N, C-alpha and C positions, 0 to 999 in steps of 0.2 A: 618580467612575468607576473610578479605580484600585482603590479599596477593594472595589467590586463585583466587579471582575475577580479580585482577590486572593482574595476570599471564594469565588468560583466555582471557583478552582483548588485550594482546600484539599481534602484528602482526608477523607472521612467515615470514622468508626470502623465497622469491619465485624467481626462475630463470625464468625471463620473456623471455629469449631467447628461452626457450623450450615451453612456453605456451602462448605467446602473440597472441591475436586474433584481428587483425586489422579490420576485418569485424564487429566485435562486437562494437568496439570503434566508427567506422563510423556510424553504425546503431543507437547507442545511441545518437550521436550528431545530426543525421538527424531527429530522432523522437522527441528529446527534444528541438531542436533549440538552444542548448547550446554548447559552446566550452569547452571541458573537460580540455584542456591544460591551461585554465585560472586559474584553481585551483592550488594554491601554498601551500596547506596543512597548513593553519594557525590554523585550528581546531575550529574556531568559530562556525561552524555548529554543531559540536559535543557538544561544551560547552553549546549551547542554546537548544539542543534537550531534551524535557521532558522524552523521552523514552530511553535515552542512557543506563541506568542501566539494561534495559530489552533486549537490542540488543545483538546478538551474534557477530556482526561486527558493529563498530561505523560508523556514517555517513561519517566522514572524511576518514575512512578506505575504505568504499564502494566507495567513490570518487576516492581514489588512486588506488584501485584494478580495477576500471573501466578504468581509464587512462592507466593502465598497461595491459589492454586487458584480464583480468582474468575472462572470461565469466562464467565458471562453478562455481567458488567460489562465485561470486557475485549473480548469479541467484539462487543458493542454500541457500542463506542467509535468515534466519528468519526475519532479520531486515526489509527487504522489506515489509513484511506482517504486521509488527507491526507499521510502520510509519503511523501517524495520518494525514499527510499532513497539519500540523498546520502552516507550512511555516516559523517557527522560523529560520531554517537553511538558507532559502532564504533571510530573512530580515537581518540576521547578516553577510552575505557574503560581504566582502569588494570589491569583483570584480563583484558584481551584477549577480552572477551565480544563476539561478533558480534551486537550489539544490533539492527542493521539486518536481519540474517537472521531474528531472532526476530520482529520487526515484520512481516516478509514472510510468515513462517509463520502468524502470527496472522491476517493479512489473508486468506490462502488458507483457513484454517480457518473464518473468519467467512463467507466466500463459500460454501464447501461445506455449511455448516450452515444456510444460508438467512438469515443476518443481512444486511440490505440495505445498510447503509453509506450513503455519499453517492451518490445516483443518478447525478449527472453525472460523477463520478470513475469510477465503475464502468462507465458507458457509454463514456467515453473509452478506458479500458483495453480493453474489448471491441472497440471500433472499431479501435484500434491493432493488437491481435492478429489481428483478421479481415483487416486490410490486409496484415500480414506473411504470414499463412497463404495469402492469395490471390495475392500478388505476389512473395513471397520476401524482401521488404523493405517498408518503409513507402512507400505511395503517398499523399502528403499530401492531394491533392484528394479522393481516395476516402475517406480517413480523415475529412476534414472533412465531406464529404457524408453519410457514415454517422452521424457524431456529431450533426450538425444534424438529420437526419431522425428520430433517436431521442430527442432532447432538446427540439426545437422552439426552440432558441436561434439563430434566424436572424440576428439583428442584433448579437450579442455582439461580434464582432471585425470587423465590416464595414469599419471604418476602416483596417484593416491591408492590405486588398487593394490600394489604389492605391500603397502604399509598397513592397509585396513584388513584385507582378507585373512592374514594369519591370526588376527586378534579375535576372529569368530563373531564379529559384530554385524557382518553382512550375511544375510541368508538368501538362498536362491529360490526359496518357496515362502509364501506368506504364512505367518503364524495364524493359527486359529485363535479366536478371542470370544469372550463372553460379551454380549451386548451388541453384536454386529447388526442384528435386526433393528435395534433402537437407533443406531447410527444411520441406517438406511431410511428409517422413518424421519429423521431430522432432515435429510436431504430432500425427501419427498415433500415434507411440510414447507421447506424453503422454496422449492420449485412451485408449489401451489400458491404460496403467498406472493411470490414474485410475479405470478401471472395476473394478479388482481390489478 
């Protein structure tokens, strides 16, 4: 089993003369504010990543593929959607590259360009952001209802209810909060800037 996993994680030879996309490299650098050529493939980002075993392409391989202008391969990766943005990769980088920021930019690019990623992760993000947009902060029950209604995963975490409800941490109505209008403005500004 370990050999199969190791074989799965090895990188295939890619002829970059045929598939190098310089516009992709430039766009990633501009959006992230990072210089991709500063990465010399030490692998510390991958070594520190808590999700490495779940990724189809490791963080260091994502960085190398991005340097090599392999847009389709990078944006199709499930790894972009599994990244928790814990920033372990960024903290470990000896060249102070904000690797987590690059992963975030790649995820947004994938979304903009119609790469589907992992449906349940994307649905969770949408549900989370809709909750914040509507309530000014996360309303957990609303988030959960939205997520379940879009994924059909009704029984996934049913066992947590009896443990969480008695603790009074879950409320059935959203809390009022100061600054809700400001949060709404942030979403409106993002929508306006995204339309450009």
